[in-house]
C-alpha positions as a Python dict, from the first residue, in 0.01 Angstrom:
ca = {
    (1, 'M'): (0, 0, 0),
    (2, 'L'): (374, 9, 7),
    (3, 'A'): (423, 360, 260),
    (4, 'R'): (151, 187, 513),
    (5, 'Y'): (428, -59, 522),
    (6, 'R'): (744, 100, 541),
    (7, 'D'): (511, 314, 796),
    (8, 'T'): (455, 17, 1013),
    (9, 'T'): (764, -171, 1015),
    (10, 'L'): (993, 157, 1056),
    (11, 'H'): (808, 187, 1414),
    (12, 'N'): (816, -189, 1530),
    (13, 'I'): (949, -267, 1855),
    (14, 'F'): (1113, -571, 1742),
    (15, 'Y'): (1247, -421, 1464),
    (16, 'I'): (1418, -96, 1610),
    (17, 'L'): (1580, -348, 1867),
    (18, 'R'): (1690, -575, 1585),
    (19, 'Q'): (1797, -279, 1249),
    (20, 'R'): (1773, 12, 1409),
    (21, 'L'): (1930, 16, 1778),
    (22, 'E'): (2233, 233, 1644),
    (23, 'E'): (2098, 487, 1494),
    (24, 'P'): (2180, 821, 1505),
    (25, 'G'): (1925, 1055, 1680),
    (26, 'L'): (1710, 786, 1857),
    (27, 'I'): (1568, 843, 2223),
    (28, 'F'): (1511, 617, 2483),
    (29, 'E'): (1249, 794, 2708),
    (30, 'S'): (1046, 645, 3010),
    (31, 'R'): (717, 834, 3067),
    (32, 'G'): (685, 624, 3419),
    (33, 'S'): (401, 307, 3487),
    (34, 'E'): (64, 187, 3537),
    (35, 'I'): (-172, -96, 3512),
    (36, 'L'): (-262, -186, 3153),
    (37, 'D'): (-481, -523, 3178),
    (38, 'N'): (-517, -629, 3541),
    (39, 'Q'): (-39, -674, 3509),
    (40, 'P'): (170, -404, 3572),
    (41, 'V'): (393, -208, 3349),
    (42, 'E'): (609, -8, 3275),
    (43, 'I'): (610, 259, 2973),
    (44, 'V'): (971, 382, 2753),
    (45, 'E'): (869, 638, 2424),
    (46, 'I'): (1113, 547, 2175),
    (47, 'T'): (1152, 912, 1936),
    (48, 'D'): (1401, 878, 1621),
    (49, 'A'): (1557, 1156, 1453),
    (50, 'E'): (1234, 1157, 1197),
    (51, 'N'): (1007, 1256, 1490),
    (52, 'R'): (838, 968, 1436),
    (53, 'T'): (687, 782, 1818),
    (54, 'V'): (601, 516, 1939),
    (55, 'K'): (478, 361, 2290),
    (56, 'L'): (569, 121, 2417),
    (57, 'Y'): (461, -108, 2699),
    (58, 'R'): (656, -377, 2900),
    (59, 'S'): (596, -618, 3123),
    (60, 'R'): (729, -522, 3479),
    (61, 'Q'): (812, -870, 3526),
    (62, 'T'): (958, -1005, 3235),
    (63, 'R'): (1059, -720, 3068),
    (64, 'L'): (916, -809, 2707),
    (65, 'P'): (642, -577, 2507),
    (66, 'V'): (265, -617, 2583),
    (67, 'R'): (151, -342, 2350),
    (68, 'Q'): (274, -52, 2085),
    (69, 'V'): (120, 222, 2006),
    (70, 'F'): (159, 474, 1738),
    (71, 'F'): (-8, 700, 1547),
    (72, 'R'): (-24, 782, 1114),
    (73, 'R'): (-190, 1050, 971),
    (74, 'N'): (-443, 922, 751),
    (75, 'A'): (-458, 1020, 370),
    (76, 'V'): (-730, 1039, 283),
    (77, 'T'): (-934, 1182, 590),
    (78, 'R'): (-598, 1401, 708),
    (79, 'E'): (-685, 1314, 1089),
    (80, 'R'): (-462, 1077, 1263),
    (81, 'D'): (-533, 690, 1283),
    (82, 'E'): (-399, 521, 1604),
    (83, 'E'): (-273, 201, 1513),
    (84, 'V'): (-220, 1, 1859),
    (85, 'T'): (-13, -366, 1886),
    (86, 'L'): (-98, -584, 2135),
    (87, 'F'): (141, -840, 2190),
    (88, 'S'): (131, -1157, 2437),
    (89, 'K'): (146, -1576, 2408),
    (90, 'Y'): (523, -1578, 2474),
    (91, 'R'): (656, -1906, 2459),
    (92, 'D'): (937, -2098, 2511),
    (93, 'V'): (1121, -2210, 2229),
    (94, 'G'): (1422, -2378, 2347),
    (95, 'N'): (1763, -2223, 2556),
    (96, 'G'): (1644, -1927, 2641),
}
């Protein structure tokens, strides 16, 4: 349970931008653009030194994350599980 929490945290885009941005071996690659939920998005793939990869979909208009996707190996079945996080309902909390 703790290992899954740690893995999810290491793949979280907000954690990456806040805590891991200066980490050696962190690579940001553009993967083009597409339409997701009737919204134009840019796709960015983030890979770290240990080959953990996160695919980030961010809005072209607001530049805010809309969706993040990464894969994890299931400990029981040994198959790849896809974990998707959807971001919505951003609110202005004042002063930008």
